[in-house]
N, C-alpha and C positions, 0 to 999 in steps of 0.2 A: 577234114577242118583240122588244125594241130588244138589239142591246149591249149595253148597261150594264143589263139584267134577267136574261141569260141565265145562267144557274145556271155556274160554270168546273170547267172539266173536273178541273184540277190548283190546285193551290197550293205558292205556294216559301216559305215558312219560314223565317225570316233570324233568330238569336238572339244578341244579340253582350252581352259585360259581361265582367266580371274570372273567370275559369275558376275552378274549385272543383270538387270532388267531390261527385259528386250534381245534376249541372248538367243531363248530357243525361238519364239515367237519370228526372227529372223530366219533362222534352219528350215523353221516348217514353211514360210511363205515361200522360199527355194526350191522346196522339195514338191509341194504344192505347185507352183507353177511349170516343172518339170512333168507334171502328172503324171508321178509313182506312187505305189500303194506303202505306208510306212505298216513294214508285219510287227514291230513293236518296241517300247520304247526303254531305255536304264538311266537311268539320269543319278550321280552321288555331288552332292556339296559338299568338300571337305574341306577346313579352313576358304573362304569363301574360294574355291576352288571348284571350277563344273568339270565335270568327268559327261559327256553324255551320251551313248551308245544309240543308232537309231539301227535297224537294217533295215532297205527298201528295197520293192522291187526293180532292177536295173532297165531298166528302159532302153532300146535300141541301139540308141548314141548315147552309152555313158556315160564317156569320154567327158562330152558337153557337159551331164548335168556333175560330173566331177569338177570340170571347171568352175559351173558358174557356187558349188558348195565354197569353192576353195575362195571365189570373189571374194563371198559373204565372209564366209569363217577373215578372211584380211582384216576386212571391212570393218568387224568387231575387234579386231585383237588378237584372238582365237589359232588356235591349232588343228590340222584336219587333216584328219588321215582317212583315206576307200579304201577298203581290202575289198575286192570280187569274192564272191562265194558263191555256191546252188543251195545251201540248206538256211 
């Protein structure tokens, strides 16, 4: 199995955009529905711009989770990046 095809161990989800109530709650509801474990949370708000970094355990069907996260972020007017990793 090549490294590209290998199932990632973790995902780093980075959400950015205009901060407002409900953003973090909506994203964490998406994580909970996927059954992933949140490993850490890093958040900064600068001039009403949110940068939220959340490493999570990667589920077997991580691409399905990525799609759900992207849909949630789009509905909130936020940008999202999902990076596969091992630690």
